[in-house]
N, CA, C and O atoms as a Tinker XYZ file with bonds, in Angstrom:
   384  protein
     1  N    -18.938000  -41.054000   29.716000    73     2
     2  CA   -19.423000  -39.764000   29.255000    64     1     3
     3  C    -18.736000  -39.382000   27.956000    63     2     4     5
     4  O    -17.847000  -40.089000   27.482000    81     3
     5  N    -19.148000  -38.266000   27.388000    73     3     6
     6  CA   -18.591000  -37.838000   26.106000    64     5     7
     7  C    -17.362000  -36.950000   26.296000    63     6     8     9
     8  O    -16.964000  -36.653000   27.422000    81     7
     9  N    -16.764000  -36.529000   25.172000    73     7    10
    10  CA   -15.541000  -35.737000   25.196000    64     9    11
    11  C    -15.775000  -34.277000   25.582000    63    10    12    13
    12  O    -14.869000  -33.644000   26.125000    81    11
    13  N    -16.966000  -33.722000   25.318000    73    11    14
    14  CA   -17.193000  -32.292000   25.557000    64    13    15
    15  C    -17.500000  -32.027000   27.030000    63    14    16    17
    16  O    -17.905000  -32.919000   27.776000    81    15
    17  N    -17.296000  -30.780000   27.417000    73    15    18
    18  CA   -17.618000  -30.359000   28.777000    64    17    19
    19  C    -19.045000  -29.847000   28.782000    63    18    20    21
    20  O    -19.281000  -28.663000   28.541000    81    19
    21  N    -19.980000  -30.705000   29.048000    73    19    22
    22  CA   -21.394000  -30.350000   29.012000    64    21    23
    23  C    -22.001000  -30.529000   30.394000    63    22    24    25
    24  O    -21.615000  -31.417000   31.155000    81    23
    25  N    -22.941000  -29.683000   30.693000    73    23    26
    26  CA   -23.700000  -29.833000   31.914000    64    25    27
    27  C    -25.168000  -29.941000   31.523000    63    26    28    29
    28  O    -25.678000  -29.132000   30.748000    81    27
    29  N    -25.816000  -30.916000   32.051000    73    27    30
    30  CA   -27.230000  -31.072000   31.764000    64    29    31
    31  C    -27.993000  -30.537000   32.965000    63    30    32    33
    32  O    -27.948000  -31.110000   34.054000    81    31
    33  N    -28.704000  -29.415000   32.746000    73    31    34
    34  CA   -29.463000  -28.805000   33.836000    64    33    35
    35  C    -30.882000  -29.363000   33.875000    63    34    36    37
    36  O    -31.352000  -29.841000   34.908000    81    35
    37  N    -31.534000  -29.294000   32.761000    73    35    38
    38  CA   -32.872000  -29.859000   32.650000    64    37    39
    39  C    -32.848000  -30.816000   31.478000    63    38    40    41
    40  O    -31.846000  -30.923000   30.771000    81    39
    41  N    -33.883000  -31.467000   31.287000    73    39    42
    42  CA   -33.970000  -32.422000   30.189000    64    41    43
    43  C    -33.889000  -31.703000   28.852000    63    42    44    45
    44  O    -33.340000  -32.259000   27.901000    81    43
    45  N    -34.416000  -30.484000   28.744000    73    43    46
    46  CA   -34.464000  -29.765000   27.481000    64    45    47
    47  C    -33.306000  -28.784000   27.335000    63    46    48    49
    48  O    -33.045000  -28.357000   26.211000    81    47
    49  N    -32.607000  -28.404000   28.371000    73    47    50
    50  CA   -31.577000  -27.376000   28.297000    64    49    51
    51  C    -30.186000  -27.995000   28.447000    63    50    52    53
    52  O    -29.920000  -28.709000   29.414000    81    51
    53  N    -29.297000  -27.714000   27.477000    73    51    54
    54  CA   -27.938000  -28.207000   27.529000    64    53    55
    55  C    -27.003000  -27.004000   27.386000    63    54    56    57
    56  O    -27.169000  -26.202000   26.468000    81    55
    57  N    -26.025000  -26.871000   28.283000    73    55    58
    58  CA   -25.067000  -25.769000   28.243000    64    57    59
    59  C    -23.735000  -26.330000   27.789000    63    58    60    61
    60  O    -23.199000  -27.255000   28.400000    81    59
    61  N    -23.207000  -25.770000   26.719000    73    59    62
    62  CA   -21.913000  -26.219000   26.193000    64    61    63
    63  C    -20.883000  -25.145000   26.496000    63    62    64    65
    64  O    -21.076000  -23.976000   26.163000    81    63
    65  N    -19.808000  -25.536000   27.118000    73    63    66
    66  CA   -18.741000  -24.599000   27.432000    64    65    67
    67  C    -17.639000  -24.765000   26.394000    63    66    68    69
    68  O    -17.075000  -25.847000   26.230000    81    67
    69  N    -17.345000  -23.670000   25.698000    73    67    70
    70  CA   -16.288000  -23.696000   24.678000    64    69    71
    71  C    -14.980000  -23.260000   25.324000    63    70    72    73
    72  O    -14.976000  -22.427000   26.231000    81    71
    73  N    -13.885000  -23.815000   24.861000    73    71    74
    74  CA   -12.591000  -23.416000   25.427000    64    73    75
    75  C    -12.302000  -21.943000   25.115000    63    74    76    77
    76  O    -12.708000  -21.436000   24.069000    81    75
    77  N    -11.612000  -21.273000   26.009000    73    75    78
    78  CA   -11.276000  -19.867000   25.833000    64    77    79
    79  C    -10.304000  -19.722000   24.660000    63    78    80    81
    80  O     -9.403000  -20.541000   24.479000    81    79
    81  N    -10.503000  -18.665000   23.867000    73    79    82
    82  CA    -9.624000  -18.423000   22.724000    64    81    83
    83  C     -8.268000  -17.941000   23.207000    63    82    84    85
    84  O     -8.171000  -17.122000   24.121000    81    83
    85  N     -7.246000  -18.450000   22.592000    73    83    86
    86  CA    -5.888000  -18.082000   22.948000    64    85    87
    87  C     -5.430000  -16.995000   21.986000    63    86    88    89
    88  O     -5.470000  -17.180000   20.770000    81    87
    89  N     -4.999000  -15.875000   22.524000    73    87    90
    90  CA    -4.527000  -14.779000   21.698000    64    89    91
    91  C     -3.056000  -15.005000   21.366000    63    90    92    93
    92  O     -2.233000  -15.266000   22.243000    81    91
    93  N     -2.751000  -14.898000   20.083000    73    91    94
    94  CA    -1.383000  -15.070000   19.623000    64    93    95
    95  C     -0.809000  -13.684000   19.361000    63    94    96    97
    96  O     -1.367000  -12.904000   18.589000    81    95
    97  N      0.289000  -13.393000   20.000000    73    95    98
    98  CA     0.915000  -12.092000   19.819000    64    97    99
    99  C      1.715000  -12.081000   18.524000    63    98   100   101
   100  O      2.525000  -12.972000   18.269000    81    99
   101  N      1.475000  -11.063000   17.715000    73    99   102
   102  CA     2.198000  -10.920000   16.462000    64   101   103
   103  C      3.473000  -10.127000   16.712000    63   102   104   105
   104  O      3.494000   -9.237000   17.562000    81   103
   105  N      4.528000  -10.440000   15.985000    73   103   106
   106  CA     5.755000   -9.658000   16.161000    64   105   107
   107  C      5.534000   -8.237000   15.653000    63   106   108   109
   108  O      4.805000   -8.045000   14.680000    81   107
   109  N      6.138000   -7.246000   16.278000    73   107   110
   110  CA     5.938000   -5.859000   15.847000    64   109   111
   111  C      6.514000   -5.638000   14.436000    63   110   112   113
   112  O      7.563000   -6.172000   14.076000    81   111
   113  N      5.787000   -4.834000   13.662000    73   111   114
   114  CA     6.249000   -4.540000   12.303000    64   113   115
   115  C      7.240000   -3.385000   12.323000    63   114   116   117
   116  O      7.192000   -2.513000   13.190000    81   115
   117  N      8.129000   -3.403000   11.358000    73   115   118
   118  CA     9.085000   -2.322000   11.221000    64   117   119
   119  C      8.343000   -1.084000   10.699000    63   118   120   121
   120  O      7.435000   -1.226000    9.880000    81   119
   121  N      8.699000    0.107000   11.144000    73   119   122
   122  CA     8.015000    1.309000   10.657000    64   121   123
   123  C      8.305000    1.537000    9.180000    63   122   124   125
   124  O      9.387000    1.217000    8.688000    81   123
   125  N      7.326000    2.092000    8.488000    73   123   126
   126  CA     7.488000    2.374000    7.053000    64   125   127
   127  C      8.431000    3.553000    6.851000    63   126   128   129
   128  O      8.608000    4.395000    7.731000    81   127
   129  N      9.022000    3.585000    5.676000    73   127   130
   130  CA     9.817000    4.739000    5.300000    64   129   131
   131  C      8.852000    5.854000    4.917000    63   130   132   133
   132  O      7.799000    5.580000    4.343000    81   131
   133  N      9.189000    7.112000    5.223000    73   131   134
   134  CA     8.281000    8.204000    4.857000    64   133   135
   135  C      8.233000    8.374000    3.334000    63   134   136   137
   136  O      9.246000    8.244000    2.647000    81   135
   137  N      7.046000    8.665000    2.831000    73   135   138
   138  CA     6.873000    8.860000    1.387000    64   137   139
   139  C      7.405000   10.238000    1.000000    63   138   140   141
   140  O      7.759000   11.044000    1.860000    81   139
   141  N      7.453000   10.490000   -0.287000    73   139   142
   142  CA     7.914000   11.785000   -0.784000    64   141   143
   143  C      6.994000   12.892000   -0.274000    63   142   144   145
   144  O      7.454000   13.979000    0.075000    81   143
   145  N      5.691000   12.606000   -0.235000    73   143   146
   146  CA     4.733000   13.588000    0.261000    64   145   147
   147  C      4.976000   13.884000    1.734000    63   146   148   149
   148  O      4.949000   15.045000    2.142000    81   147
   149  N      5.212000   12.851000    2.538000    73   147   150
   150  CA     5.479000   13.046000    3.964000    64   149   151
   151  C      6.709000   13.926000    4.181000    63   150   152   153
   152  O      6.699000   14.819000    5.029000    81   151
   153  N      7.754000   13.671000    3.420000    73   151   154
   154  CA     8.975000   14.468000    3.549000    64   153   155
   155  C      8.723000   15.918000    3.125000    63   154   156   157
   156  O      9.226000   16.849000    3.754000    81   155
   157  N      7.948000   16.102000    2.062000    73   155   158
   158  CA     7.629000   17.438000    1.564000    64   157   159
   159  C      6.833000   18.206000    2.617000    63   158   160   161
   160  O      7.137000   19.367000    2.893000    81   159
   161  N      5.822000   17.575000    3.207000    73   159   162
   162  CA     4.992000   18.236000    4.217000    64   161   163
   163  C      5.839000   18.620000    5.423000    63   162   164   165
   164  O      5.703000   19.725000    5.947000    81   163
   165  N      6.692000   17.738000    5.860000    73   163   166
   166  CA     7.541000   18.019000    7.020000    64   165   167
   167  C      8.433000   19.238000    6.758000    63   166   168   169
   168  O      8.600000   20.100000    7.620000    81   167
   169  N      9.001000   19.288000    5.553000    73   167   170
   170  CA     9.869000   20.407000    5.178000    64   169   171
   171  C      9.081000   21.719000    5.126000    63   170   172   173
   172  O      9.541000   22.742000    5.631000    81   171
   173  N      7.899000   21.685000    4.518000    73   171   174
   174  CA     7.085000   22.891000    4.377000    64   173   175
   175  C      6.517000   23.368000    5.725000    63   174   176   177
   176  O      6.390000   24.571000    5.950000    81   175
   177  N      6.181000   22.442000    6.606000    73   175   178
   178  CA     5.655000   22.809000    7.922000    64   177   179
   179  C      6.678000   23.622000    8.699000    63   178   180   181
   180  O      6.332000   24.570000    9.404000    81   179
   181  N      7.936000   23.239000    8.559000    73   179   182
   182  CA     8.989000   23.952000    9.269000    64   181   183
   183  C      9.118000   25.390000    8.743000    63   182   184   185
   184  O      9.449000   26.304000    9.499000    81   183
   185  N      8.857000   25.579000    7.455000    73   183   186
   186  CA     8.978000   26.903000    6.844000    64   185   187
   187  C      7.801000   27.816000    7.186000    63   186   188   189
   188  O      7.970000   29.032000    7.265000    81   187
   189  N      6.607000   27.245000    7.392000    73   187   190
   190  CA     5.384000   28.037000    7.585000    64   189   191
   191  C      4.872000   27.990000    9.022000    63   190   192   193
   192  O      3.690000   27.715000    9.229000    81   191
   193  N      5.686000   28.240000    9.988000    73   191   194
   194  CA     5.269000   28.138000   11.394000    64   193   195
   195  C      4.290000   29.237000   11.797000    63   194   196   197
   196  O      3.496000   29.033000   12.715000    81   195
   197  N      4.322000   30.394000   11.139000    73   195   198
   198  CA     3.466000   31.507000   11.523000    64   197   199
   199  C      2.054000   31.425000   10.933000    63   198   200   201
   200  O      1.196000   32.219000   11.318000    81   199
   201  N      1.788000   30.499000   10.022000    73   199   202
   202  CA     0.481000   30.350000    9.379000    64   201   203
   203  C     -0.363000   29.373000   10.200000    63   202   204   205
   204  O      0.159000   28.361000   10.668000    81   203
   205  N     -1.678000   29.659000   10.387000    73   203   206
   206  CA    -2.549000   28.718000   11.121000    64   205   207
   207  C     -2.565000   27.336000   10.454000    63   206   208   209
   208  O     -2.359000   27.220000    9.246000    81   207
   209  N     -2.810000   26.305000   11.247000    73   207   210
   210  CA    -2.674000   24.920000   10.792000    64   209   211
   211  C     -3.541000   24.586000    9.583000    63   210   212   213
   212  O     -3.060000   23.952000    8.644000    81   211
   213  N     -4.803000   24.996000    9.586000    73   211   214
   214  CA    -5.710000   24.660000    8.490000    64   213   215
   215  C     -5.247000   25.294000    7.180000    63   214   216   217
   216  O     -5.219000   24.637000    6.139000    81   215
   217  N     -4.884000   26.571000    7.240000    73   215   218
   218  CA    -4.396000   27.264000    6.043000    64   217   219
   219  C     -3.059000   26.680000    5.581000    63   218   220   221
   220  O     -2.797000   26.546000    4.386000    81   219
   221  N     -2.237000   26.342000    6.549000    73   219   222
   222  CA    -0.917000   25.785000    6.241000    64   221   223
   223  C     -1.052000   24.492000    5.431000    63   222   224   225
   224  O     -0.359000   24.307000    4.431000    81   223
   225  N     -1.948000   23.600000    5.869000    73   223   226
   226  CA    -2.120000   22.329000    5.162000    64   225   227
   227  C     -2.691000   22.543000    3.760000    63   226   228   229
   228  O     -2.296000   21.848000    2.824000    81   227
   229  N     -3.617000   23.494000    3.604000    73   227   230
   230  CA    -4.184000   23.737000    2.272000    64   229   231
   231  C     -3.111000   24.321000    1.340000    63   230   232   233
   232  O     -3.051000   23.969000    0.162000    81   231
   233  N     -2.268000   25.211000    1.872000    73   231   234
   234  CA    -1.189000   25.778000    1.052000    64   233   235
   235  C     -0.168000   24.704000    0.674000    63   234   236   237
   236  O      0.309000   24.659000   -0.460000    81   235
   237  N      0.157000   23.846000    1.631000    73   235   238
   238  CA     1.116000   22.769000    1.350000    64   237   239
   239  C      0.547000   21.828000    0.298000    63   238   240   241
   240  O      1.278000   21.363000   -0.576000    81   239
   241  N     -0.748000   21.545000    0.373000    73   239   242
   242  CA    -1.400000   20.701000   -0.637000    64   241   243
   243  C     -1.326000   21.320000   -2.017000    63   242   244   245
   244  O     -1.068000   20.625000   -3.000000    81   243
   245  N     -1.553000   22.636000   -2.098000    73   243   246
   246  CA    -1.458000   23.329000   -3.386000    64   245   247
   247  C     -0.027000   23.292000   -3.920000    63   246   248   249
   248  O      0.194000   23.049000   -5.107000    81   247
   249  N      0.943000   23.535000   -3.036000    73   247   250
   250  CA     2.347000   23.497000   -3.460000    64   249   251
   251  C      2.729000   22.109000   -3.961000    63   250   252   253
   252  O      3.441000   21.979000   -4.957000    81   251
   253  N      2.257000   21.075000   -3.275000    73   251   254
   254  CA     2.561000   19.700000   -3.677000    64   253   255
   255  C      1.980000   19.416000   -5.063000    63   254   256   257
   256  O      2.635000   18.806000   -5.908000    81   255
   257  N      0.742000   19.866000   -5.286000    73   255   258
   258  CA     0.088000   19.639000   -6.569000    64   257   259
   259  C      0.837000   20.353000   -7.692000    63   258   260   261
   260  O      1.057000   19.787000   -8.763000    81   259
   261  N      1.229000   21.611000   -7.434000    73   259   262
   262  CA     1.982000   22.374000   -8.439000    64   261   263
   263  C      3.331000   21.716000   -8.722000    63   262   264   265
   264  O      3.740000   21.593000   -9.876000    81   263
   265  N      4.007000   21.303000   -7.677000    73   263   266
   266  CA     5.314000   20.672000   -7.832000    64   265   267
   267  C      5.182000   19.371000   -8.615000    63   266   268   269
   268  O      6.017000   19.066000   -9.467000    81   267
   269  N      4.152000   18.619000   -8.329000    73   267   270
   270  CA     3.929000   17.341000   -8.996000    64   269   271
   271  C      3.649000   17.553000  -10.487000    63   270   272   273
   272  O      4.156000   16.808000  -11.326000    81   271
   273  N      2.838000   18.578000  -10.819000    73   271   274
   274  CA     2.524000   18.872000  -12.216000    64   273   275
   275  C      3.766000   19.323000  -12.975000    63   274   276   277
   276  O      3.984000   18.907000  -14.113000    81   275
   277  N      4.582000   20.170000  -12.351000    73   275   278
   278  CA     5.810000   20.642000  -12.989000    64   277   279
   279  C      6.780000   19.483000  -13.177000    63   278   280   281
   280  O      7.417000   19.369000  -14.224000    81   279
   281  N      6.895000   18.624000  -12.168000    73   279   282
   282  CA     7.784000   17.469000  -12.245000    64   281   283
   283  C      7.353000   16.495000  -13.331000    63   282   284   285
   284  O      8.195000   15.889000  -13.993000    81   283
   285  N      6.047000   16.342000  -13.517000    73   283   286
   286  CA     5.544000   15.427000  -14.544000    64   285   287
   287  C      5.866000   15.954000  -15.930000    63   286   288   289
   288  O      6.179000   15.181000  -16.835000    81   287
   289  N      5.791000   17.272000  -16.099000    73   287   290
   290  CA     6.091000   17.861000  -17.406000    64   289   291
   291  C      7.573000   17.701000  -17.737000    63   290   292   293
   292  O      7.928000   17.469000  -18.892000    81   291
   293  N      8.432000   17.823000  -16.740000    73   291   294
   294  CA     9.873000   17.706000  -16.973000    64   293   295
   295  C     10.274000   16.274000  -17.303000    63   294   296   297
   296  O     11.113000   16.052000  -18.176000    81   295
   297  N      9.697000   15.323000  -16.627000    73   295   298
   298  CA    10.122000   13.939000  -16.791000    64   297   299
   299  C      9.438000   13.231000  -17.947000    63   298   300   301
   300  O      9.895000   12.170000  -18.371000    81   299
   301  N      8.353000   13.793000  -18.468000    73   299   302
   302  CA     7.662000   13.138000  -19.568000    64   301   303
   303  C      8.441000   13.359000  -20.850000    63   302   304   305
   304  O      8.685000   14.496000  -21.253000    81   303
   305  N      8.822000   12.287000  -21.474000    73   303   306
   306  CA     9.549000   12.343000  -22.735000    64   305   307
   307  C      8.734000   11.616000  -23.789000    63   306   308   309
   308  O      8.033000   10.653000  -23.479000    81   307
   309  N      8.822000   12.071000  -25.034000    73   307   310
   310  CA     8.098000   11.324000  -26.065000    64   309   311
   311  C      8.706000    9.940000  -26.212000    63   310   312   313
   312  O      9.919000    9.759000  -26.110000    81   311
   313  N      7.845000    8.975000  -26.452000    73   311   314
   314  CA     8.329000    7.609000  -26.585000    64   313   315
   315  C      9.059000    7.449000  -27.916000    63   314   316   317
   316  O      8.572000    7.857000  -28.971000    81   315
   317  N     10.231000    6.847000  -27.834000    73   315   318
   318  CA    11.024000    6.615000  -29.036000    64   317   319
   319  C     10.449000    5.418000  -29.779000    63   318   320   321
   320  O      9.966000    4.460000  -29.175000    81   319
   321  N     10.513000    5.498000  -31.119000    73   319   322
   322  CA    10.022000    4.383000  -31.912000    64   321   323
   323  C     11.044000    3.256000  -31.830000    63   322   324   325
   324  O     12.248000    3.514000  -31.822000    81   323
   325  N     10.582000    2.021000  -31.770000    73   323   326
   326  CA    11.538000    0.914000  -31.719000    64   325   327
   327  C     12.308000    0.822000  -33.034000    63   326   328   329
   328  O     11.767000    1.056000  -34.114000    81   327
   329  N     13.570000    0.478000  -32.907000    73   327   330
   330  CA    14.413000    0.355000  -34.092000    64   329   331
   331  C     13.992000   -0.864000  -34.884000    63   330   332   333
   332  O     13.565000   -1.879000  -34.335000    81   331
   333  N     14.126000   -0.730000  -36.201000    73   331   334
   334  CA    13.775000   -1.861000  -37.057000    64   333   335
   335  C     14.821000   -2.955000  -36.859000    63   334   336   337
   336  O     16.025000   -2.709000  -36.933000    81   335
   337  N     14.341000   -4.141000  -36.610000    73   335   338
   338  CA    15.268000   -5.241000  -36.387000    64   337   339
   339  C     15.648000   -5.878000  -37.714000    63   338   340   341
   340  O     14.959000   -5.715000  -38.721000    81   339
   341  N     16.745000   -6.598000  -37.694000    73   339   342
   342  CA    17.191000   -7.280000  -38.908000    64   341   343
   343  C     16.183000   -8.367000  -39.255000    63   342   344   345
   344  O     15.587000   -8.982000  -38.370000    81   343
   345  N     15.997000   -8.598000  -40.557000    73   343   346
   346  CA    15.055000   -9.652000  -40.928000    64   345   347
   347  C     15.555000  -11.004000  -40.436000    63   346   348   349
   348  O     16.752000  -11.291000  -40.465000    81   347
   349  N     14.637000  -11.809000  -39.994000    73   347   350
   350  CA    14.995000  -13.117000  -39.468000    64   349   351
   351  C     15.352000  -14.041000  -40.627000    63   350   352   353
   352  O     14.830000  -13.924000  -41.736000    81   351
   353  N     16.261000  -14.963000  -40.324000    73   351   354
   354  CA    16.671000  -15.930000  -41.339000    64   353   355
   355  C     15.480000  -16.825000  -41.671000    63   354   356   357
   356  O     14.684000  -17.182000  -40.803000    81   355
   357  N     15.384000  -17.173000  -42.951000    73   355   358
   358  CA    14.262000  -18.007000  -43.370000    64   357   359
   359  C     14.469000  -19.421000  -42.848000    63   358   360   361
   360  O     15.597000  -19.900000  -42.729000    81   359
   361  N     13.383000  -20.060000  -42.549000    73   359   362
   362  CA    13.450000  -21.429000  -42.045000    64   361   363
   363  C     13.933000  -22.346000  -43.161000    63   362   364   365
   364  O     13.576000  -22.167000  -44.326000    81   363
   365  N     14.744000  -23.324000  -42.793000    73   363   366
   366  CA    15.260000  -24.272000  -43.782000    64   365   367
   367  C     14.123000  -25.146000  -44.277000    63   366   368   369
   368  O     13.246000  -25.561000  -43.520000    81   367
   369  N     14.169000  -25.410000  -45.568000    73   367   370
   370  CA    13.154000  -26.281000  -46.148000    64   369   371
   371  C     13.491000  -27.713000  -45.824000    63   370   372   373
   372  O     14.649000  -28.123000  -45.900000    81   371
   373  N     12.497000  -28.459000  -45.468000    73   371   374
   374  CA    12.749000  -29.871000  -45.170000    64   373   375
   375  C     12.760000  -30.678000  -46.463000    63   374   376   377
   376  O     12.062000  -30.347000  -47.421000    81   375
   377  N     13.543000  -31.717000  -46.475000    73   375   378
   378  CA    13.626000  -32.572000  -47.653000    64   377   379
   379  C     12.385000  -33.449000  -47.729000    63   378   380   381
   380  O     11.938000  -34.008000  -46.728000    81   379
   381  N     11.846000  -33.555000  -48.922000    73   379   382
   382  CA    10.647000  -34.364000  -49.083000    64   381   383
   383  C     10.978000  -35.733000  -49.534000    63   382   384
   384  O     10.082000  -36.555000  -49.723000    81   383
């Protein structure tokens, strides 16, 4: 007989049994570090406990946007022009 596990029921019908798939367990991943936004939201949530959840998140989003815009203005510096470098030595002339 052949290598496969086949059963012949009728002349026209052939049933092929495939081996069961083996599931490979992946090792658990380490949790990610919280982003700056995650830390900001956590801090603001603690401050705004009396505000309803939907309003609280919209206010926190606005505060984050304002903070981000202010931070970008502070950290943006005009690009300095590169200093002029010394002229390179001329290549030696080859003897003819």
